[in-house]
Backbone as CSV, one residue per row, in Angstrom:
resi,resn,N_x,N_y,N_z,CA_x,CA_y,CA_z,C_x,C_y,C_z
1,MET,7.126,22.876,-25.739,8.275,21.835,-26.106,9.461,22.488,-25.774
2,LEU,10.450,21.647,-25.119,11.736,22.237,-24.815,12.713,22.364,-25.850
3,GLU,13.364,23.288,-25.938,14.533,23.534,-27.126,15.560,22.511,-26.614
4,PRO,16.633,22.070,-27.571,17.441,21.221,-27.223,18.436,21.737,-26.149
5,SER,18.540,23.010,-26.242,19.622,23.621,-25.185,18.915,23.738,-23.757
6,GLU,17.711,23.533,-23.725,17.112,23.755,-22.429,16.878,22.499,-21.623
7,THR,16.971,22.422,-20.271,16.997,21.111,-19.517,15.676,21.215,-18.755
8,ARG,15.023,20.146,-18.347,13.922,20.005,-17.319,14.585,20.408,-15.930
9,SER,13.771,21.039,-15.239,13.979,21.178,-13.831,13.657,20.147,-13.023
10,ASP,14.229,20.004,-12.031,13.944,18.799,-10.987,12.539,19.027,-10.537
11,PRO,11.707,17.965,-10.267,10.360,17.998,-9.766,10.445,19.026,-8.279
12,PRO,9.538,19.578,-8.111,9.412,20.246,-6.899,9.297,19.260,-5.745
13,PRO,9.908,19.905,-4.463,10.269,19.104,-3.332,8.875,18.252,-2.989
14,PHE,7.710,18.877,-3.023,6.460,18.255,-2.648,6.267,17.098,-3.666
15,VAL,6.352,17.136,-4.872,6.138,16.325,-5.802,7.030,14.969,-5.472
16,GLU,8.308,15.253,-5.339,9.149,14.152,-5.114,8.953,13.519,-3.860
17,LEU,8.652,14.330,-2.759,8.290,13.487,-1.485,7.239,12.660,-1.575
18,ILE,6.089,13.330,-2.184,4.831,12.492,-2.093,4.827,11.291,-3.082
19,VAL,5.694,11.380,-4.069,5.811,10.093,-4.909,6.508,9.054,-4.018
20,LYS,7.780,9.362,-3.610,8.504,8.393,-2.849,7.645,7.744,-1.615
21,SER,6.848,8.656,-1.117,6.206,8.273,0.085,4.789,7.576,-0.146
22,GLU,4.247,7.585,-1.325,3.015,7.074,-1.500,2.698,5.541,-1.035
23,ARG,3.465,4.779,-1.280,3.470,3.311,-0.838,3.323,3.141,0.564
24,PRO,4.424,3.847,1.327,4.406,3.615,2.899,3.200,4.218,3.381
25,LEU,2.761,5.439,2.949,1.561,6.333,3.368,0.357,5.459,3.285
26,MET,0.139,4.700,1.949,-0.985,4.049,1.711,-1.005,2.713,2.590
27,ARG,0.086,2.093,2.942,0.167,1.000,3.654,-0.332,1.407,5.113
28,TYR,0.050,2.664,5.548,-0.233,3.097,6.991,-1.815,3.374,6.914
29,ILE,-2.276,3.754,5.952,-3.764,4.017,5.814,-4.455,2.859,5.895
30,ARG,-4.004,1.890,5.037,-4.586,0.578,4.926,-4.629,-0.159,6.229
31,THR,-3.646,0.296,7.143,-3.702,-0.358,8.553,-4.767,0.050,9.396
32,LEU,-5.282,1.400,9.116,-6.594,2.020,9.839,-7.847,1.933,9.039
33,VAL,-7.793,1.739,7.723,-9.115,1.508,7.070,-9.022,0.297,6.222
34,PRO,-9.884,-0.683,6.616,-9.833,-1.925,6.090,-10.142,-2.022,4.574
35,LYS,-11.150,-1.361,3.920,-11.585,-1.369,2.613,-10.589,-0.548,1.693
36,LEU,-10.173,-1.097,0.619,-9.150,-0.462,-0.382,-9.862,0.812,-0.927
37,ASP,-11.179,0.834,-1.268,-11.783,1.944,-1.872,-11.739,3.164,-0.888
38,ASP,-12.122,2.763,0.374,-11.975,3.773,1.494,-10.688,4.289,1.727
39,ALA,-9.687,3.468,1.684,-8.411,3.855,2.016,-7.904,4.718,0.773
40,GLU,-8.375,4.518,-0.387,-7.942,5.377,-1.618,-8.479,6.850,-1.202
41,GLU,-9.637,6.830,-0.822,-10.427,7.982,-0.559,-9.748,8.970,0.460
42,VAL,-9.188,8.106,1.666,-8.488,8.778,2.696,-7.088,9.272,2.180
43,TRP,-6.561,8.467,1.303,-5.267,8.930,0.599,-5.389,10.215,-0.056
44,GLN,-6.490,10.370,-0.853,-6.685,11.443,-1.816,-6.851,12.656,-0.817
45,ALA,-7.625,12.639,0.249,-7.687,13.698,1.298,-6.574,14.005,1.865
46,THR,-5.741,13.038,2.303,-4.468,13.372,2.710,-3.475,13.897,1.886
47,ALA,-3.580,13.725,0.599,-2.574,14.207,-0.301,-2.953,15.751,-0.422
48,ILE,-4.132,15.991,-0.427,-4.689,17.362,-0.542,-4.142,18.362,0.784
49,VAL,-4.298,17.648,1.810,-4.069,18.405,3.138,-2.422,18.660,3.090
50,LEU,-1.847,17.564,2.695,-0.262,17.589,2.745,0.159,18.691,1.721
51,TRP,-0.541,18.810,0.673,-0.197,19.869,-0.326,-0.537,21.179,0.319
52,GLU,-1.653,21.430,1.126,-2.064,22.749,1.519,-1.082,22.980,2.810
53,LYS,-0.585,22.027,3.525,0.233,22.336,4.667,1.835,22.043,4.322
54,PHE,2.074,21.978,3.168,3.523,21.623,2.780,4.416,22.756,3.285
55,ASP,4.165,24.135,3.379,4.879,25.021,3.696,5.307,25.000,5.358
56,GLU,4.445,24.144,5.939,4.761,24.008,7.452,5.788,22.648,7.728
57,TYR,6.171,21.978,6.587,7.036,20.924,6.796,8.386,21.245,6.935
58,ASP,9.121,20.760,7.981,10.508,21.093,8.206,11.308,20.004,7.345
59,PRO,12.040,20.406,6.436,12.679,19.318,5.539,13.987,18.560,6.288
60,GLU,14.343,19.224,7.495,15.308,18.544,8.419,14.704,17.303,9.133
61,ARG,13.343,17.136,8.853,12.731,15.924,9.524,12.238,14.998,8.544
62,ASP,11.987,13.797,8.983,11.663,12.690,8.080,10.147,13.066,7.661
63,PHE,9.839,12.902,6.384,8.541,13.329,5.668,7.477,12.295,6.048
64,ILE,7.787,10.847,6.228,6.665,10.098,6.477,6.039,10.222,7.726
65,PRO,6.691,10.352,8.728,5.969,10.467,9.967,5.020,11.620,10.237
66,TRP,5.690,12.740,9.458,5.040,14.043,9.413,3.624,13.886,8.755
67,ALA,3.719,13.172,7.469,2.579,12.981,6.669,1.676,11.983,7.349
68,GLN,2.199,11.017,8.083,1.143,9.972,8.639,0.302,10.719,9.787
69,ARG,0.859,11.612,10.371,-0.042,12.595,11.145,-1.226,12.956,10.582
70,PHE,-0.944,13.537,9.343,-2.037,14.129,8.627,-3.055,13.049,8.066
71,ALA,-2.438,11.892,7.627,-3.216,10.671,7.384,-4.214,10.245,8.506
72,TYR,-3.536,10.224,9.641,-4.227,9.788,10.882,-5.534,10.485,11.034
73,PHE,-5.340,11.892,10.999,-6.500,12.765,11.281,-7.418,12.707,10.139
74,GLU,-7.062,12.509,8.901,-7.980,12.459,7.799,-8.610,11.137,7.809
75,THR,-8.258,10.086,8.594,-8.805,8.664,8.602,-9.899,8.821,9.637
76,LEU,-9.563,9.667,10.691,-10.543,10.040,11.849,-11.715,10.750,11.246
77,ARG,-11.516,11.824,10.388,-12.562,12.588,9.751,-13.423,11.605,8.817
78,PHE,-12.725,10.802,7.975,-13.524,9.764,7.211,-14.305,8.810,8.089
79,ARG,-13.896,8.363,9.190,-14.537,7.476,10.147,-15.619,8.167,10.804
80,ARG,-15.590,9.448,11.127,-16.761,9.902,11.642,-17.877,10.253,10.396
81,ARG,-17.414,10.389,9.141,-18.389,10.586,8.160,-19.036,9.172,7.909
82,VAL,-18.456,8.107,8.044,-19.157,6.945,7.617,-19.374,6.125,9.165
83,ALA,-19.564,6.777,10.105,-19.827,6.168,11.340,-21.121,5.141,11.428
84,ARG,-22.000,5.330,10.516,-23.224,4.647,10.420,-22.886,3.130,10.107
85,ASP,-21.625,3.107,9.331,-21.416,1.610,8.960,-21.150,0.694,10.041
86,ARG,-21.291,-0.567,9.950,-21.211,-1.372,11.043,-19.434,-1.609,11.452
87,MET,-18.711,-1.667,10.224,-17.310,-1.809,10.531,-16.438,-0.653,10.871
88,VAL,-16.544,-0.001,11.784,-15.773,1.272,12.174,-15.049,1.049,13.464
89,PHE,-13.726,1.111,13.469,-12.876,1.130,14.427,-13.207,2.187,15.493
90,SER,-13.120,2.097,16.764,-13.232,3.095,17.853,-11.905,3.989,17.661
91,GLU,-11.869,5.056,18.307,-10.776,6.015,18.303,-9.493,5.332,18.986
92,SER,-9.848,4.546,20.128,-8.661,3.982,20.775,-8.028,2.843,19.989
93,VAL,-8.967,2.014,19.173,-8.277,1.073,18.408,-7.558,1.766,17.331
94,MET,-7.894,2.744,16.778,-7.247,3.464,15.747,-5.749,3.823,16.370
95,GLN,-5.991,4.462,17.498,-4.585,4.807,17.936,-3.655,3.870,18.212
96,THR,-4.105,2.619,18.459,-3.206,1.464,18.915,-2.653,0.876,17.604
97,LEU,-3.568,0.845,16.584,-3.283,0.546,15.154,-2.169,1.359,14.768
98,ALA,-2.307,2.740,14.951,-1.442,3.555,14.388,-0.012,3.505,15.088
99,GLU,-0.010,3.382,16.429,1.236,3.164,17.065,1.924,1.808,16.821
100,THR,1.236,0.695,16.494,1.626,-0.509,16.227,2.365,-0.529,14.828
101,HIS,1.649,0.139,13.766,2.242,0.347,12.340,3.488,1.151,12.682
102,GLU,3.499,2.186,13.319,4.952,2.925,13.473,5.923,2.043,14.079
103,ALA,5.705,1.278,14.998,6.570,0.440,15.710,7.150,-0.591,14.752
104,SER,6.371,-1.055,13.603,6.835,-2.092,12.837,7.156,-1.569,11.423
105,ARG,7.276,-0.333,11.260,7.490,0.317,9.877,8.622,-0.400,9.281
106,GLU,9.787,-0.413,9.876,11.168,-1.043,9.296,10.825,-2.574,8.907
107,LYS,10.202,-3.342,9.636,9.767,-4.622,9.570,8.974,-4.856,8.210
108,LEU,7.965,-3.900,8.139,6.937,-3.928,7.093,7.825,-3.672,5.686
109,ASP,8.704,-2.694,5.953,9.341,-2.172,4.769,10.166,-3.320,4.116
110,ALA,10.898,-4.030,4.970,11.588,-5.254,4.600,10.863,-6.181,4.002
111,ARG,9.725,-6.408,4.561,8.864,-7.627,4.099,8.320,-7.264,2.612
112,SER,7.917,-5.831,2.488,7.533,-5.332,1.165,8.598,-5.490,0.247
113,LEU,9.656,-5.228,0.442,10.847,-5.322,-0.542,10.945,-6.762,-0.808
114,ALA,11.068,-7.485,0.105,11.217,-8.992,0.009,10.123,-9.576,-0.877
115,LEU,8.799,-9.037,-0.750,7.796,-9.595,-1.538,8.039,-9.123,-2.876
116,ARG,8.477,-7.944,-3.124,8.574,-7.531,-4.678,9.656,-8.251,-5.448
117,LYS,10.748,-8.627,-4.501,11.858,-9.542,-5.190,11.304,-10.898,-5.356
118,CYS,10.342,-11.557,-4.534,10.010,-12.817,-4.803,8.745,-12.659,-5.743
119,LEU,8.061,-11.672,-5.928,7.251,-11.611,-7.251,8.024,-11.695,-8.547
120,ASP,9.129,-11.113,-8.525,9.912,-10.883,-9.586,10.465,-12.413,-10.080
121,GLN,10.450,-13.246,-9.073,11.087,-14.600,-9.271,9.947,-15.574,-9.803
122,LEU,8.815,-15.215,-9.857,7.548,-16.041,-10.219,7.643,-16.247,-11.725
123,VAL,7.191,-17.253,-12.163,7.074,-17.660,-13.618,5.923,-16.710,-14.062
124,PRO,5.987,-16.262,-15.253,5.020,-15.220,-15.923,3.481,-15.671,-15.574
125,ARG,3.364,-17.027,-15.804,1.906,-17.499,-15.775,1.409,-17.118,-14.352
126,ASP,2.284,-17.579,-13.371,1.911,-17.361,-11.865,1.559,-16.032,-11.649
127,LEU,2.385,-15.150,-11.978,2.464,-13.586,-11.795,1.281,-13.180,-12.397
128,ALA,0.827,-13.742,-13.647,-0.333,-13.166,-14.396,-1.641,-13.469,-13.560
129,LEU,-1.596,-14.459,-13.092,-2.669,-15.073,-12.240,-2.975,-14.434,-11.107
130,LEU,-1.932,-14.009,-10.284,-1.910,-13.222,-9.339,-2.616,-11.858,-9.620
131,ARG,-1.992,-11.308,-10.805,-2.478,-9.919,-10.932,-3.911,-10.004,-11.527
132,SER,-4.259,-11.074,-12.044,-5.801,-11.094,-12.634,-6.606,-11.097,-11.328
133,ARG,-6.171,-11.736,-10.378,-6.979,-12.108,-9.099,-7.013,-10.749,-8.340
134,TYR,-5.923,-10.187,-7.960,-5.793,-9.262,-6.854,-5.726,-7.722,-7.389
135,GLU,-5.252,-7.520,-8.665,-5.359,-6.068,-9.284,-6.450,-5.797,-10.089
136,THR,-7.468,-6.811,-10.238,-8.729,-6.379,-11.096,-9.870,-6.798,-10.409
137,ASP,-11.171,-6.604,-10.676,-12.317,-6.803,-10.140,-12.673,-8.202,-10.505
138,THR,-11.945,-9.006,-11.336,-12.471,-10.370,-11.837,-12.620,-11.181,-10.608
139,THR,-13.786,-11.994,-10.774,-14.017,-12.905,-9.631,-13.416,-14.420,-10.161
140,ILE,-13.075,-15.322,-9.185,-12.498,-16.435,-9.476,-13.345,-17.287,-10.494
141,HIS,-14.668,-17.254,-10.408,-15.348,-17.916,-11.228,-15.301,-17.294,-12.626
142,ASP,-15.324,-16.162,-12.971,-15.034,-15.582,-14.247,-13.504,-15.837,-14.746
143,LEU,-12.549,-15.741,-13.828,-11.267,-16.147,-14.252,-11.100,-17.718,-14.620
144,ALA,-11.868,-18.565,-13.840,-11.763,-19.886,-14.174,-12.521,-20.024,-15.668
145,GLN,-13.497,-19.325,-15.981,-14.049,-19.430,-17.376,-13.100,-19.018,-18.332
146,THR,-12.388,-17.988,-18.033,-11.463,-17.384,-19.106,-10.274,-18.231,-19.173
147,LEU,-9.981,-19.072,-18.151,-8.791,-19.876,-18.266,-9.125,-21.383,-18.560
148,ASN,-10.409,-21.725,-18.719,-11.114,-22.946,-19.153,-10.659,-23.860,-18.141
149,THR,-10.811,-23.493,-16.631,-10.614,-24.457,-15.701,-11.604,-24.458,-14.642
150,THR,-11.542,-24.855,-13.643,-12.480,-24.715,-12.588,-12.231,-23.913,-11.238
151,ALA,-13.082,-23.234,-10.571,-12.754,-22.313,-9.616,-11.754,-23.083,-8.481
152,LYS,-12.262,-24.367,-8.287,-11.626,-25.186,-7.146,-9.764,-25.269,-7.644
153,THR,-9.746,-25.518,-8.934,-8.310,-25.775,-9.406,-7.653,-24.429,-9.069
154,LEU,-8.222,-23.262,-9.506,-7.690,-22.005,-9.294,-7.354,-21.671,-7.901
155,TYR,-8.195,-21.898,-7.107,-8.146,-21.695,-5.553,-6.741,-22.493,-5.164
156,ARG,-6.771,-23.840,-5.576,-5.643,-24.553,-5.144,-4.455,-23.984,-5.625
157,ARG,-4.253,-23.512,-6.963,-3.180,-22.986,-7.579,-2.728,-21.634,-6.894
158,LEU,-3.700,-20.963,-6.491,-3.436,-19.590,-5.857,-2.938,-20.013,-4.617
159,ASP,-3.227,-20.881,-3.886,-2.781,-21.256,-2.523,-1.440,-21.685,-2.659
160,ARG,-1.072,-22.566,-3.614,0.245,-22.831,-3.835,1.320,-21.602,-4.113
161,ILE,0.716,-20.840,-4.953,1.651,-19.611,-5.403,1.704,-18.711,-3.897
162,ARG,0.586,-18.546,-3.187,0.867,-17.653,-2.002,1.805,-18.456,-0.974
163,GLU,1.772,-19.745,-0.897,2.624,-20.598,0.081,3.985,-20.371,-0.409
164,ARG,4.263,-20.529,-1.695,5.786,-20.223,-2.156,6.281,-18.841,-1.924
165,LEU,5.290,-17.801,-2.092,5.533,-16.308,-1.961,5.892,-16.181,-0.386
166,GLY,5.102,-16.855,0.475,5.313,-16.665,1.921,6.688,-17.134,2.318
167,GLN,6.892,-18.567,1.948,8.192,-19.005,2.251,9.349,-18.129,1.692
168,CYS,9.385,-17.651,0.401,10.311,-16.797,-0.148,10.496,-15.480,0.629
169,VAL,9.382,-14.819,1.304,9.615,-13.546,1.896,10.190,-13.783,3.232
170,ARG,9.659,-14.968,3.909,10.242,-15.207,5.182,11.822,-15.659,4.963
171,ARG,12.243,-16.221,4.181,13.671,-16.701,3.886,14.461,-15.346,3.600
172,ARG,13.899,-14.505,2.817,14.682,-13.204,2.438,14.532,-12.208,3.620
173,VAL,13.755,-12.189,4.545,13.669,-11.394,5.742,14.654,-11.919,6.769
174,LEU,14.542,-13.319,6.853,15.568,-13.911,7.766,16.901,-13.655,7.420
175,LEU,17.218,-13.681,6.108,18.607,-13.136,5.450,19.167,-11.985,5.734
176,SER,17.995,-11.002,5.530,18.340,-9.800,5.729,18.525,-9.262,7.252
177,ASP,18.048,-10.026,7.977,18.129,-9.847,9.601,19.650,-10.210,9.974
178,GLU,20.156,-11.011,9.318,21.472,-11.740,9.548,22.559,-10.625,9.562
């Protein structure tokens, strides 16, 4: 326990960089790895490698592109390990995806920021529905039973919410481009 006169030190540089970069790096990995569970596995492996190689990082350069290089190679390593699966991208497709992601990073960041702001504008009931659907393993059928409605009704409601979010994001991105 800290004494009143003591102060906490700032987080180590690695911790600060990895926390700030987690979302963009995970988006990058998700570009290369379709399944969320697999992407999380690649993210964990990438974080370990980044920790091990951090003494090679040049703080004068941007952290994310440096980290993406390691994420790319961890993705390749993962891909080789699960090559028996049917849904595995070839190395050339992965390279194209990685290049496309890098080229559109600013646009993706702007859309992500717009989406967060649009989510903040949703009524609590709609936000709760989205979270129940996309942040848990709950099926539409189970959710419909919990909410005492039909799956068809929930699908329509989710479609309307997604449409409103899409319009809000497009509007915000257009305004930020001007």
